[in-house]
N, C-alpha and C positions, 0 to 999 in steps of 0.2 A: 477594515473599517477605520475611519478617521474620527476621533473623538477628542474631547478635552474636558477634564473635570476640575481645572484650576484656572478660574476666571475671576478677576476682581472687578470692583465698581468704583466709581468716584467717591463713594462714601468712606473709603479707607484713607482718603486724604493724599494718596500718592499714585492714584490711577485717574485716567481721563476718559471722557466719553459717556454717553447715556447708555442705559441697559440695552435698549433696542439696537444701538449701534453694534454691540457685540453679537447680537443675534443675526443682524444683516451680514456682518463680516463672516460669521460662521457659515451662513448659507452660501456666500460667494466662495468660501474656501472648501466647500464640500464636506463640512463636518456634520456627522450624523447625530451625535449626542453632544450637547453643550451643557456642562455643569458649572453653575455659578458657585464659587466658594470664597466669598470675600472674607477678609480678616475678621474673626469673631469679635464682637464687643465683649467686655467683661463687666460684671456688676460691681464696679469700683464704688467705694463709699466716698462721700464728700463731693467737692466741686471739680475734681480732676477731669479734664477733657483730653482723651488720647489723641495723639497726632498721627499715628500710623495704623489706625483701625477705626471702624465706624464707632460712633457713640451709641450707647445702648438705646438711646431715644430714637435712633434710626432703624433699629432692627425690624420693627413691624412694617415700616415702609419698604424695606429691602425684601422681606418675605412676600408682601403683597405684590410688588412689582414683578418679581421673578415668576410667581405663580400665575399672574395675569398674562405674562408673555408665554408661559407654558401652554395656557389654554388658547391664546390667540394664534399661536403657530403650531398647534398640535398636529396638523396634517403635513407640516414641512420639516420639522426638526424636533427631536426629543430633548426637552429642556429639563434639567435637574436642579434641585435646590440644596445647597450645602454651606459649609463654613470651613475655613482653614483655621486651625486652633493650635495653640501651644498646650503643654501639659502643666497647668497650674492647679496643683492638688486642691487648694482651698476652694476653687470654683467648679470642680468636677461634679459635685451633686447638682449644681445649677445647670451645667451643660448637659448632664444626663437627662434631666427633666425636659429641657428645651428641645433636645434632639428627638426625644420620644414624642413629645407633644406635636411638634411641627414636621415630623418625619424627615429630618435632615440627614444627609450624609456628612461625615466629618473626615477631613484629612489632617495629618499631623505636620505642621510646619514649625520646626523648632527654631524660632527667631530669638527668643529671650530666655534666660535661665529661670527667672522668677517673674512674678507679676509686679514687682517693685517699680515705682514710677521711674527711678533712675537706673534700672537694669540696662546693661550694655548689650547692644545688638551683636549677635554672634557673627554676622556678616562683616563686622568691623573689628571684632576683638580677637578672632582666632588667628593671631599672628605668631604664636609661639606654642610650645608643647603644653604649658600649663592651661592656657585658654582652650586649646584643642581638646585636651583631656576632659575639661569641664563640659564642653559641647557634647562629647561622646557620652559622658555619664548621664546627662540630661536626656539625650536621645534614647539611650537604652531604657531609662526609667519610663519615659513617655510611651515607648512602643508597647508596653505591657497593657495600656488602656485599650480595652477590647472594642470600643466604638470607633477607633481610628482605623480607616480602611487601608491607608497606605502612608508611607513616609515621604513627604514632599522634599525636594532638593536635598537628599541625604549628604551630598558633597558640598553643601553651602560653605563649609569652612574654607574652601579654595578661593572664595571671594577675597579673603584677607591673607591667607597663608602664602608665603613668597613662592614656593615651588614644591611640587609633590616629592617628598623624600621618604625615608624609612619610617619616620614618625607618622606621616600621613598614611603610609601603607598599613601600619599596625592599627591606627584608628579606623581606617576603612574596613579592615578585616573584622574588627569587633562589631561594627555596625552590620556588616553583611552576614556574618555568621548568625547574629541574633535574628535578623530578618528572615533568613532561611529557616531557622529553627521555629519561629513563630508562624511562618507562612505569610509574612507581611510583604506585599510588593513594595518596591522602591520606585520613586518617580524619576524618570529621565527628564530633567527640567530644562526647557528650552530658553528660559529667561536669562540664564547666565551667558548664552552666546553673545547676545547683543551688548550685555553689560561689559563683558571682557573686551569686546571690540571698541566700545565707547571710551573705556578707560585705558586702552592700550596695554592691557594686562595679558601676557601670553598664556598664562595658566590660570584658568578660572573654572567654573563648573558649567555644564557637566564635564568632568575630567575623565578621559578615557582609561587612565590607570585605575581609578576607582571602579569603573564599570567592568574592567577586566577581572578585578577581584570579585565583584558581584557575580559575574558569570562563573568564576571558579567555585564560588560557594553555592551555586545552584539557585540564585535569587531570580525571582520574576520581576518584571518592570512594567510601568505604564507611562506613556509619554504625557507630559503636562506642559502647556504653553506658558503657564504662569502669566497670563495676559493682564497687563496693566493699561493697555490701550487696545481698542478693537482692531487696529491695524496689525497687532502682533498675531492675531488669529489667521491672517492672510499670508504669513511668512512661510511660503512653501519650501524655501531653501533650507530653513532650519529643520522643518519637519522631515524632509528627505534625508538630511544629514544624520538626524537621529535614527531614522529607520535603517539606514545603511550601517551605522556603527552597531546597533543592536543586532542586526542580522549577522554581521561579520564576527561579533563576539559570541554568538550562539546563545544570547539571552532569550528567555521566554518572555514575549511581549503580550500583555493583556490589552484588549481593545476597549473594555468597559469595566466599571466597578461591579457589574453584575457577575463577572467571572471570578470575583474574589470570594474565597470560601470563608464564611464567618469563623472567627476563632473562639 
């Protein structure tokens, strides 16, 4: 079965297209389940307006739009409603209540170490051992949160790190061993393929050496398009590439979050 639980919307400020465009692209691509998981807003105090996630004032409109599409297309495609979240401890009680009230699925996207306005994006900062270690520590801490179904783009650090070396190997093993111990699936994220090509970076994510370690550790995985445009859902080439690598490495691939055993 072809599915995707990592879909963004224009509300995050760095994605394009209307919500219905993603549904139509998913139908054309033969996707059976389409999960929307835009970057969660956080209840920041004061006048701060985030640039890389929806504002909290947009949350109700996001929920209404996706649930309306779910009902409208109920006979054609299974649409799910979720959020991609960091682990910001001070906001977890709010997130708990929101997820329970609105019946949201949550995926863990470790983009920033803290909720501070000036926190540096891990996709830019992980250029050396110190920053990579910081990324790993925050990943390991966030993986303990039981509402997260899976870890999105676990090898995001390869967006900035020059090349996969022994430091990356140790970092990857720490993440994968913890994922295997917790029974938390890892996302084979297709978004990095186009990113690496666009930037001329030979080594980006998903990185096969990371995924070989994941296979050695007995991790399960789920494919995520990380779609920031509806056209990304129709990229059959990246989907097939991911399926081939996963099959060759002997990774257990999940088709749906319904297969994830609650921790």
